[in-house]
C-alpha positions in Angstrom: 1.6 -74.8 19.1 2.0 -71.2 17.7 3.1 -70.0 21.2 5.7 -72.7 21.5 7.3 -71.7 18.2 7.5 -68.1 19.3 9.3 -69.1 22.5 12.2 -70.5 20.5 12.9 -67.3 18.6 16.1 -65.4 19.5 16.5 -61.7 20.3 18.8 -59.9 18.0 20.2 -56.3 18.1 20.6 -54.9 14.7 22.3 -51.5 14.2 21.1 -49.4 11.2 23.7 -46.7 10.5 22.3 -43.7 8.8 24.1 -40.6 7.4 22.8 -37.4 5.8 24.3 -34.4 4.0 23.3 -31.9 6.7 24.5 -31.8 10.3 22.2 -32.0 13.2 20.3 -34.3 15.6 17.9 -36.7 14.1 14.2 -36.1 14.4 12.9 -37.0 17.8 10.4 -39.4 16.3 12.9 -41.4 14.4 13.0 -44.5 16.6 9.2 -44.5 16.8 8.9 -44.4 13.0 11.1 -47.5 12.8 8.7 -49.3 15.2 5.6 -48.1 13.4 7.0 -49.1 10.0 7.5 -52.7 11.1 5.0 -55.4 10.1 4.0 -57.8 12.9 5.9 -60.7 11.4 9.1 -58.7 11.3 9.6 -59.1 15.1 10.6 -55.6 16.1 10.3 -55.4 19.9 12.1 -52.1 20.5 13.9 -49.3 18.7 16.2 -46.6 19.9 18.0 -43.8 18.0 21.4 -42.3 18.9 22.9 -39.2 17.3 26.6 -40.3 16.8 28.1 -37.3 15.2 27.2 -34.3 13.1 25.7 -36.3 10.2 25.6 -39.8 11.6 22.8 -41.6 13.5 22.5 -45.2 14.6 19.1 -46.9 15.1 19.2 -50.0 17.3 16.4 -52.4 16.5 15.7 -55.3 18.9 14.1 -58.1 16.9 12.7 -61.4 18.0 13.0 -63.8 15.0 14.2 -67.3 14.1 17.7 -66.3 13.1 20.3 -63.7 12.6 19.9 -63.5 8.8 16.1 -63.1 9.2 16.7 -60.3 11.8 19.0 -58.4 9.4 16.6 -58.8 6.5 13.7 -57.5 8.5 15.7 -54.5 9.8 16.7 -53.6 6.3 13.1 -53.8 5.1 11.9 -51.6 7.9 14.7 -49.1 7.3 13.8 -49.0 3.6 10.2 -48.2 4.4 11.1 -45.4 6.9 13.6 -43.8 4.5 11.0 -44.0 1.7 8.3 -42.4 3.9 10.5 -39.7 5.2 12.8 -38.8 2.3 12.7 -35.2 3.4 14.8 -36.1 6.4 17.7 -36.8 4.0 19.0 -40.0 5.5 20.8 -42.7 3.6 21.4 -46.2 5.0 25.1 -46.9 5.4 24.8 -50.4 6.9 22.4 -52.7 8.6 23.9 -55.5 10.5 23.8 -57.3 13.8 25.9 -56.3 16.7 28.3 -59.1 17.6 29.5 -58.9 21.1 32.9 -60.5 21.8 33.9 -61.5 25.3 36.6 -59.4 26.8 39.3 -61.5 28.4 40.1 -60.8 32.0 43.5 -59.5 32.8 
């Protein structure tokens, strides 16, 4: 029964936008720290970090949970733990929300 319930969970991509006062690439282990900080019931399947600009980084979290709101809450909780554990990195969370993909109309 437990396995059947897991099969109905959706996969969500949540972007966590981070900013810090100093410029430079994020630490190489940033994505791994997000995965390591996740509790088993938070559904984190994969994490990837991208340096967007001098001070901005986005972490993409792929979560398998029962709904979009649950995925965003879990991503925010994981983010809070990472930022607390690594305060010396100087990041602040700017936003934490799902990526909504809109279909592009064909010409």
